[in-house]
C-alpha positions in Angstrom: 246.7 255.6 164.8 243.6 257.4 166.7 242.7 258.8 169.8 239.4 258.4 171.9 238.7 260.8 174.5 235.2 260.9 176.2 233.8 264.2 178.2 230.9 262.7 180.2 229.6 265.9 181.5 229.1 267.1 177.8 228.3 263.9 176.5 230.8 264.4 173.9 233.2 261.7 172.3 236.1 262.9 170.2 237.9 260.4 167.8 241.4 262.2 166.4 242.5 260.4 163.5 246.3 260.9 163.5 247.9 258.9 160.8 248.0 255.6 158.9 251.1 253.5 157.9 251.9 250.6 155.6 248.6 251.1 153.6 247.8 248.8 150.5 248.4 250.7 147.2 245.0 250.7 145.5 246.0 252.8 142.5 248.1 252.0 139.4 250.4 254.5 140.4 251.5 252.1 143.6 249.9 254.7 145.8 246.4 255.5 147.4 244.2 258.3 147.9 243.4 257.5 151.3 240.7 259.1 153.5 238.9 257.8 156.9 235.3 257.3 157.4 233.9 256.8 161.0 230.4 255.7 161.8 228.7 255.7 165.0 226.9 252.3 165.3 224.1 251.4 167.4 222.2 248.1 167.4 224.1 247.4 163.9 222.5 250.6 162.5 224.6 253.6 161.6 223.4 256.5 163.5 226.1 259.2 162.2 229.2 259.0 159.9 231.9 261.5 159.6 235.1 261.6 157.1 238.2 263.3 156.9 240.1 265.1 154.1 241.7 262.8 151.5 245.2 262.8 151.2 246.8 262.2 147.7 249.3 259.9 146.5 250.4 258.3 149.8 250.2 255.0 151.7 251.5 256.8 155.0 249.2 259.8 155.3 248.9 262.2 158.3 245.8 263.8 159.0 245.4 265.2 162.8 241.9 265.5 162.2 239.1 265.8 165.1 235.6 264.0 164.5 233.2 264.8 167.4 230.0 262.7 168.2 227.7 263.6 170.7 226.9 260.5 173.1 224.9 260.9 176.3 226.6 258.8 179.2 223.7 256.6 179.4 224.2 255.7 175.9 227.9 255.1 176.0 227.7 251.4 176.4 225.2 250.8 173.6 227.2 252.3 170.7 230.5 251.6 168.8 232.6 252.9 166.1 233.4 251.6 162.7 236.7 253.2 161.1 237.3 252.4 157.6 239.9 253.5 155.7 239.2 254.2 152.0 240.8 254.8 148.8 239.4 257.9 146.8 238.6 257.0 142.9 237.8 259.8 140.8 236.1 257.2 138.5 234.1 254.4 139.7 233.6 253.5 143.3 236.0 254.2 146.2 237.6 250.9 147.7 237.8 249.7 151.0 241.4 249.7 152.2 240.6 248.3 155.7 238.3 248.5 158.6 238.7 248.3 162.5 236.4 248.7 165.3 236.2 250.3 168.9 233.4 249.5 171.5 232.1 247.4 174.1 231.1 244.8 171.3 234.5 245.0 169.6 237.2 242.4 170.0 240.8 242.8 171.4 242.4 246.1 171.2 239.2 247.8 170.2 237.5 246.8 173.3 240.2 247.6 175.4 240.7 251.0 173.5 237.1 252.0 174.2 237.2 250.8 178.0 240.6 253.0 178.5 238.8 256.0 177.5 236.1 255.4 179.7 238.3 254.7 182.5 240.2 257.9 181.9 237.7 260.4 181.2 238.8 264.1 179.6 242.0 262.4 178.6 243.1 261.5 175.0 243.9 257.7 174.8 245.9 257.0 171.7 246.6 253.6 170.0 247.7 252.2 166.7 245.0 249.5 165.3 245.8 247.0 162.8 243.1 247.3 159.6 241.3 243.9 158.3 240.4 243.9 154.6 236.7 242.8 155.3 233.7 245.0 156.4 233.5 243.1 159.5 236.9 243.1 161.2 235.8 240.7 164.0 234.4 237.8 161.7 237.5 237.8 159.5 240.0 237.4 162.8 237.7 234.6 164.0 237.5 233.1 160.4 241.3 233.2 159.9 241.9 231.6 163.4 239.4 229.0 162.4 241.1 228.1 159.2 244.3 228.1 161.0 243.5 225.6 163.5 241.7 223.7 160.9 244.8 223.4 158.8 247.2 222.7 161.8 244.8 220.0 162.8 244.7 218.4 159.0 248.4 218.3 159.2 248.6 216.6 162.5 246.0 214.1 161.8 245.8 213.5 158.0 249.0 212.0 157.1 249.7 209.4 154.8 252.0 206.2 155.5 255.1 208.4 154.0 254.1 211.5 155.6 254.0 213.3 152.4 251.5 215.8 153.3 253.3 217.1 156.4 254.6 216.4 159.6 252.6 216.1 162.9 252.4 219.3 164.9 253.6 221.6 161.6 252.2 225.1 161.8 251.9 227.8 159.2 253.6 231.0 159.6 252.4 234.2 158.3 255.1 235.6 155.8 252.6 238.3 154.5 253.8 242.1 154.1 253.3 244.4 157.1 249.8 245.0 158.0 248.4 248.1 157.4 247.6 250.3 160.5 245.8 253.4 161.5 
């Protein structure tokens, strides 16, 4: 869960990382050591990056940490945020737990949250966001949607005479564990 607040007169945007829940366990202890990395993106290039403190041995960290970016009002429609939850590892590379995006080029809630922030200046707007496992959250969502559609069409049209592959109109259901959220 995070909040976005924009002060147009100061050209300042504050993202407050509040908490995460149901994060994926990345360590052999059954927990993770998560921190949140926020990047300000313009035209596919990272302009600035900031990160929170690391919370040890938890899947439900609470941060309540503000991250501030200076964004002039004339540039607010050209930038976006990449929010990545990482697992700190003392040895080796830190691992990505999940990613979400906010901004005018984001999809779904990421774009809605951004637009709500701009519609209500000087007011913190708070939402939960589901994390995707890949670096490009938009591509992953579109890929999963395309895969689901392809499998549904396959099951509806590619049946043998006995119907042994599946029945027409059969759909797939998601029985996975609760999704990680920030």
